ChimeraX commands (.cxc) that place a marker at each C-alpha (Angstrom):
marker #1 position -16.33,13.26,7.79 radius 0.5
marker #1 position -15.87,11.19,4.60 radius 0.5
marker #1 position -18.11,8.24,4.08 radius 0.5
marker #1 position -17.59,5.51,1.47 radius 0.5
marker #1 position -20.73,4.56,-0.46 radius 0.5
marker #1 position -21.74,2.27,-3.42 radius 0.5
marker #1 position -25.39,3.42,-3.86 radius 0.5
marker #1 position -26.92,4.76,-7.02 radius 0.5
marker #1 position -27.70,8.00,-5.36 radius 0.5
marker #1 position -24.08,8.73,-4.63 radius 0.5
marker #1 position -23.13,8.00,-8.24 radius 0.5
marker #1 position -25.87,10.34,-9.24 radius 0.5
marker #1 position -24.51,12.88,-6.98 radius 0.5
marker #1 position -21.01,12.50,-8.25 radius 0.5
marker #1 position -22.49,13.13,-11.90 radius 0.5
marker #1 position -24.32,16.33,-10.68 radius 0.5
marker #1 position -21.16,17.59,-8.93 radius 0.5
marker #1 position -19.01,17.29,-12.24 radius 0.5
marker #1 position -21.75,18.07,-14.73 radius 0.5
marker #1 position -21.22,21.82,-15.12 radius 0.5
marker #1 position -17.53,21.81,-14.63 radius 0.5
marker #1 position -16.27,21.90,-18.24 radius 0.5
marker #1 position -12.60,21.33,-17.69 radius 0.5
marker #1 position -10.74,18.55,-15.61 radius 0.5
marker #1 position -7.20,18.29,-14.95 radius 0.5
marker #1 position -6.09,14.82,-16.09 radius 0.5
marker #1 position -2.96,13.40,-14.35 radius 0.5
marker #1 position -0.96,10.56,-15.91 radius 0.5
marker #1 position 2.21,8.82,-14.92 radius 0.5
marker #1 position 5.17,9.26,-17.18 radius 0.5
marker #1 position 7.67,6.55,-18.08 radius 0.5
marker #1 position 10.01,8.13,-15.71 radius 0.5
marker #1 position 7.45,7.95,-12.92 radius 0.5
marker #1 position 6.87,11.71,-12.86 radius 0.5
marker #1 position 3.02,12.88,-12.79 radius 0.5
marker #1 position 1.81,15.03,-15.62 radius 0.5
marker #1 position -1.27,17.02,-15.58 radius 0.5
marker #1 position -3.11,18.90,-18.29 radius 0.5
marker #1 position -6.66,20.44,-18.80 radius 0.5
marker #1 position -9.17,18.21,-20.74 radius 0.5
marker #1 position -12.71,19.09,-21.76 radius 0.5
marker #1 position -15.12,16.52,-20.24 radius 0.5
marker #1 position -17.66,15.47,-22.98 radius 0.5
marker #1 position -21.21,16.24,-22.08 radius 0.5
marker #1 position -22.89,12.93,-21.52 radius 0.5
marker #1 position -24.96,11.37,-18.76 radius 0.5
marker #1 position -22.41,10.05,-16.13 radius 0.5
marker #1 position -22.68,6.30,-15.90 radius 0.5
marker #1 position -19.34,5.67,-14.27 radius 0.5
marker #1 position -17.33,6.49,-17.41 radius 0.5
marker #1 position -15.89,9.95,-18.32 radius 0.5
marker #1 position -15.18,10.86,-22.01 radius 0.5
marker #1 position -12.64,12.98,-23.66 radius 0.5
marker #1 position -11.20,13.59,-27.11 radius 0.5
marker #1 position -7.44,13.33,-27.50 radius 0.5
marker #1 position -4.77,13.37,-30.21 radius 0.5
marker #1 position -3.22,10.13,-31.13 radius 0.5
marker #1 position 0.24,11.70,-31.14 radius 0.5
marker #1 position 0.05,13.29,-27.66 radius 0.5
marker #1 position 2.31,12.37,-24.85 radius 0.5
marker #1 position -0.60,11.26,-22.70 radius 0.5
marker #1 position -1.50,8.47,-25.15 radius 0.5
marker #1 position 2.01,6.97,-24.81 radius 0.5
marker #1 position 1.92,7.27,-21.22 radius 0.5
marker #1 position -1.51,5.45,-20.91 radius 0.5
marker #1 position -0.06,2.60,-22.70 radius 0.5
marker #1 position 2.44,2.18,-19.72 radius 0.5
marker #1 position 0.17,3.34,-16.84 radius 0.5
marker #1 position -3.53,3.16,-17.25 radius 0.5
marker #1 position -4.35,4.50,-13.72 radius 0.5
marker #1 position -5.25,8.38,-13.87 radius 0.5
marker #1 position -6.57,11.05,-11.75 radius 0.5
marker #1 position -9.10,13.72,-12.73 radius 0.5
marker #1 position -9.52,16.81,-10.68 radius 0.5
marker #1 position -12.67,19.00,-11.10 radius 0.5
marker #1 position -12.82,22.38,-9.30 radius 0.5
marker #1 position -15.63,24.97,-9.20 radius 0.5
marker #1 position -14.46,27.63,-6.67 radius 0.5
marker #1 position -17.41,29.80,-7.13 radius 0.5
marker #1 position -19.69,27.02,-6.35 radius 0.5
marker #1 position -17.36,25.54,-3.58 radius 0.5
marker #1 position -17.41,22.18,-5.45 radius 0.5
marker #1 position -14.18,19.95,-5.72 radius 0.5
marker #1 position -13.98,16.37,-6.93 radius 0.5
marker #1 position -11.03,14.06,-7.36 radius 0.5
marker #1 position -11.63,10.99,-9.45 radius 0.5
marker #1 position -9.49,7.97,-9.87 radius 0.5
marker #1 position -9.86,5.63,-12.67 radius 0.5
marker #1 position -8.64,3.40,-15.35 radius 0.5
marker #1 position -8.10,4.96,-18.81 radius 0.5
marker #1 position -8.25,3.54,-22.15 radius 0.5
marker #1 position -7.56,5.20,-25.58 radius 0.5
marker #1 position -9.15,3.92,-28.83 radius 0.5
marker #1 position -11.07,4.79,-31.95 radius 0.5
marker #1 position -14.82,4.33,-32.18 radius 0.5
marker #1 position -16.64,6.36,-34.95 radius 0.5
marker #1 position -20.05,5.78,-33.48 radius 0.5
marker #1 position -19.08,7.14,-29.97 radius 0.5
marker #1 position -17.09,10.00,-31.51 radius 0.5
marker #1 position -20.15,11.09,-33.62 radius 0.5
marker #1 position -22.28,10.97,-30.51 radius 0.5
marker #1 position -19.80,13.14,-28.62 radius 0.5
marker #1 position -18.79,15.43,-31.32 radius 0.5
marker #1 position -19.22,19.19,-31.34 radius 0.5
marker #1 position -18.08,21.37,-34.41 radius 0.5
marker #1 position -15.83,23.46,-31.96 radius 0.5
marker #1 position -13.57,20.49,-31.86 radius 0.5
marker #1 position -12.54,21.29,-35.30 radius 0.5
marker #1 position -10.00,23.83,-33.64 radius 0.5
marker #1 position -8.04,20.90,-32.49 radius 0.5
marker #1 position -9.02,18.28,-35.20 radius 0.5
marker #1 position -9.23,20.18,-38.45 radius 0.5
marker #1 position -10.41,17.16,-40.52 radius 0.5
marker #1 position -13.32,16.59,-37.88 radius 0.5
marker #1 position -14.50,13.09,-37.36 radius 0.5
marker #1 position -12.14,12.03,-40.27 radius 0.5
marker #1 position -9.05,13.51,-38.59 radius 0.5
marker #1 position -6.43,10.68,-38.26 radius 0.5
marker #1 position -5.29,12.20,-34.88 radius 0.5
marker #1 position -8.78,12.07,-33.45 radius 0.5
marker #1 position -9.01,9.34,-30.66 radius 0.5
marker #1 position -11.34,8.87,-27.65 radius 0.5
marker #1 position -10.05,8.73,-24.12 radius 0.5
marker #1 position -12.51,6.91,-21.81 radius 0.5
marker #1 position -11.89,6.78,-17.96 radius 0.5
marker #1 position -13.79,4.07,-16.04 radius 0.5
marker #1 position -14.25,5.68,-12.51 radius 0.5
marker #1 position -12.88,3.41,-9.88 radius 0.5
marker #1 position -13.56,5.82,-7.03 radius 0.5
marker #1 position -14.03,9.53,-6.27 radius 0.5
marker #1 position -13.88,11.91,-3.41 radius 0.5
marker #1 position -15.81,15.08,-3.25 radius 0.5
marker #1 position -16.30,18.26,-1.22 radius 0.5
marker #1 position -19.49,20.33,-1.77 radius 0.5
marker #1 position -19.76,23.21,0.39 radius 0.5
marker #1 position -22.66,25.81,0.53 radius 0.5
marker #1 position -21.82,28.61,-1.99 radius 0.5
marker #1 position -23.35,31.24,-0.02 radius 0.5
marker #1 position -20.79,33.24,1.91 radius 0.5
marker #1 position -23.25,34.00,4.74 radius 0.5
marker #1 position -23.92,30.32,5.27 radius 0.5
marker #1 position -20.14,29.69,5.37 radius 0.5
marker #1 position -19.61,32.49,7.90 radius 0.5
marker #1 position -22.61,31.35,10.11 radius 0.5
marker #1 position -21.12,27.87,10.20 radius 0.5
marker #1 position -17.54,29.13,10.90 radius 0.5
marker #1 position -18.88,31.36,13.85 radius 0.5
marker #1 position -20.75,28.57,15.04 radius 0.5
marker #1 position -17.60,26.34,15.17 radius 0.5
marker #1 position -15.91,29.12,17.05 radius 0.5
marker #1 position -18.48,29.62,19.65 radius 0.5
marker #1 position -19.30,25.86,20.21 radius 0.5
marker #1 position -15.64,24.71,20.16 radius 0.5
marker #1 position -16.67,22.01,17.70 radius 0.5
marker #1 position -14.63,21.58,14.45 radius 0.5
marker #1 position -15.91,23.58,11.38 radius 0.5
marker #1 position -17.66,21.49,8.79 radius 0.5
marker #1 position -17.61,23.44,5.68 radius 0.5
marker #1 position -20.16,21.09,3.71 radius 0.5
marker #1 position -20.65,17.75,2.33 radius 0.5
marker #1 position -17.65,15.43,1.89 radius 0.5
marker #1 position -17.86,11.90,0.58 radius 0.5
marker #1 position -16.19,9.00,-1.09 radius 0.5
marker #1 position -17.77,6.96,-3.93 radius 0.5
marker #1 position -16.53,3.64,-4.83 radius 0.5
marker #1 position -17.63,2.11,-8.26 radius 0.5
marker link #1:1,2 radius 0.2
marker link #1:2,3 radius 0.2
marker link #1:3,4 radius 0.2
marker link #1:4,5 radius 0.2
marker link #1:5,6 radius 0.2
marker link #1:6,7 radius 0.2
marker link #1:7,8 radius 0.2
marker link #1:8,9 radius 0.2
marker link #1:9,10 radius 0.2
marker link #1:10,11 radius 0.2
marker link #1:11,12 radius 0.2
marker link #1:12,13 radius 0.2
marker link #1:13,14 radius 0.2
marker link #1:14,15 radius 0.2
marker link #1:15,16 radius 0.2
marker link #1:16,17 radius 0.2
marker link #1:17,18 radius 0.2
marker link #1:18,19 radius 0.2
marker link #1:19,20 radius 0.2
marker link #1:20,21 radius 0.2
marker link #1:21,22 radius 0.2
marker link #1:22,23 radius 0.2
marker link #1:23,24 radius 0.2
marker link #1:24,25 radius 0.2
marker link #1:25,26 radius 0.2
marker link #1:26,27 radius 0.2
marker link #1:27,28 radius 0.2
marker link #1:28,29 radius 0.2
marker link #1:29,30 radius 0.2
marker link #1:30,31 radius 0.2
marker link #1:31,32 radius 0.2
marker link #1:32,33 radius 0.2
marker link #1:33,34 radius 0.2
marker link #1:34,35 radius 0.2
marker link #1:35,36 radius 0.2
marker link #1:36,37 radius 0.2
marker link #1:37,38 radius 0.2
marker link #1:38,39 radius 0.2
marker link #1:39,40 radius 0.2
marker link #1:40,41 radius 0.2
marker link #1:41,42 radius 0.2
marker link #1:42,43 radius 0.2
marker link #1:43,44 radius 0.2
marker link #1:44,45 radius 0.2
marker link #1:45,46 radius 0.2
marker link #1:46,47 radius 0.2
marker link #1:47,48 radius 0.2
marker link #1:48,49 radius 0.2
marker link #1:49,50 radius 0.2
marker link #1:50,51 radius 0.2
marker link #1:51,52 radius 0.2
marker link #1:52,53 radius 0.2
marker link #1:53,54 radius 0.2
marker link #1:54,55 radius 0.2
marker link #1:55,56 radius 0.2
marker link #1:56,57 radius 0.2
marker link #1:57,58 radius 0.2
marker link #1:58,59 radius 0.2
marker link #1:59,60 radius 0.2
marker link #1:60,61 radius 0.2
marker link #1:61,62 radius 0.2
marker link #1:62,63 radius 0.2
marker link #1:63,64 radius 0.2
marker link #1:64,65 radius 0.2
marker link #1:65,66 radius 0.2
marker link #1:66,67 radius 0.2
marker link #1:67,68 radius 0.2
marker link #1:68,69 radius 0.2
marker link #1:69,70 radius 0.2
marker link #1:70,71 radius 0.2
marker link #1:71,72 radius 0.2
marker link #1:72,73 radius 0.2
marker link #1:73,74 radius 0.2
marker link #1:74,75 radius 0.2
marker link #1:75,76 radius 0.2
marker link #1:76,77 radius 0.2
marker link #1:77,78 radius 0.2
marker link #1:78,79 radius 0.2
marker link #1:79,80 radius 0.2
marker link #1:80,81 radius 0.2
marker link #1:81,82 radius 0.2
marker link #1:82,83 radius 0.2
marker link #1:83,84 radius 0.2
marker link #1:84,85 radius 0.2
marker link #1:85,86 radius 0.2
marker link #1:86,87 radius 0.2
marker link #1:87,88 radius 0.2
marker link #1:88,89 radius 0.2
marker link #1:89,90 radius 0.2
marker link #1:90,91 radius 0.2
marker link #1:91,92 radius 0.2
marker link #1:92,93 radius 0.2
marker link #1:93,94 radius 0.2
marker link #1:94,95 radius 0.2
marker link #1:95,96 radius 0.2
marker link #1:96,97 radius 0.2
marker link #1:97,98 radius 0.2
marker link #1:98,99 radius 0.2
marker link #1:99,100 radius 0.2
marker link #1:100,101 radius 0.2
marker link #1:101,102 radius 0.2
marker link #1:102,103 radius 0.2
marker link #1:103,104 radius 0.2
marker link #1:104,105 radius 0.2
marker link #1:105,106 radius 0.2
marker link #1:106,107 radius 0.2
marker link #1:107,108 radius 0.2
marker link #1:108,109 radius 0.2
marker link #1:109,110 radius 0.2
marker link #1:110,111 radius 0.2
marker link #1:111,112 radius 0.2
marker link #1:112,113 radius 0.2
marker link #1:113,114 radius 0.2
marker link #1:114,115 radius 0.2
marker link #1:115,116 radius 0.2
marker link #1:116,117 radius 0.2
marker link #1:117,118 radius 0.2
marker link #1:118,119 radius 0.2
marker link #1:119,120 radius 0.2
marker link #1:120,121 radius 0.2
marker link #1:121,122 radius 0.2
marker link #1:122,123 radius 0.2
marker link #1:123,124 radius 0.2
marker link #1:124,125 radius 0.2
marker link #1:125,126 radius 0.2
marker link #1:126,127 radius 0.2
marker link #1:127,128 radius 0.2
marker link #1:128,129 radius 0.2
marker link #1:129,130 radius 0.2
marker link #1:130,131 radius 0.2
marker link #1:131,132 radius 0.2
marker link #1:132,133 radius 0.2
marker link #1:133,134 radius 0.2
marker link #1:134,135 radius 0.2
marker link #1:135,136 radius 0.2
marker link #1:136,137 radius 0.2
marker link #1:137,138 radius 0.2
marker link #1:138,139 radius 0.2
marker link #1:139,140 radius 0.2
marker link #1:140,141 radius 0.2
marker link #1:141,142 radius 0.2
marker link #1:142,143 radius 0.2
marker link #1:143,144 radius 0.2
marker link #1:144,145 radius 0.2
marker link #1:145,146 radius 0.2
marker link #1:146,147 radius 0.2
marker link #1:147,148 radius 0.2
marker link #1:148,149 radius 0.2
marker link #1:149,150 radius 0.2
marker link #1:150,151 radius 0.2
marker link #1:151,152 radius 0.2
marker link #1:152,153 radius 0.2
marker link #1:153,154 radius 0.2
marker link #1:154,155 radius 0.2
marker link #1:155,156 radius 0.2
marker link #1:156,157 radius 0.2
marker link #1:157,158 radius 0.2
marker link #1:158,159 radius 0.2
marker link #1:159,160 radius 0.2
marker link #1:160,161 radius 0.2
marker link #1:161,162 radius 0.2
marker link #1:162,163 radius 0.2
marker link #1:163,164 radius 0.2
marker link #1:164,165 radius 0.2
marker link #1:165,166 radius 0.2
view
C-alpha cells in the first residue's frame, strides 16, 4: 500500500533508491502532445530534491521543455528489484560553475569541446513527487512471501511501496 510522506527520511530513501541507477528514462511532451522518452545519465550528486543532467542545446528535448516543463523520469534496477517514477519540473540553462562541478571527462564523447562546447547545457529537474517500489532482491525472500500469500489467502506484498511529495 502506497503512503504519501513529506519527511526528510523519505527524501533520503528516494536518493538512496536512485543513487546507483546510472540511467533514467526522461519523458517529455512534444508540441503535438505525444510523449517522448530517451535515456539520460543522472549526474552523481547528493540528492536534495533536484536531479541534474547534461544535454545538447540543439536537442529536441530542449525545444519540448520550452513548451512543457513537466517531465517524468523512470529509474529501474531489475536485479535489485528497485523501481522509481519521478515527476518534476524541468529547466534548461547554462551555468559554468555547476557544469564544472558535475563534469566528467567521459562526457567529451558527447561534447567534444568539453566545458567550452557551445552545445553543452544543464537540465535540472526539480522533483515534485515520486513513487517507488523496493522489493527484497533475494529470490528466496520473494518466494517465501509469495507462498505465504498463497497459504494465508492474503494479497502478496512484494516489498516497500511509497509516495514522496516534495
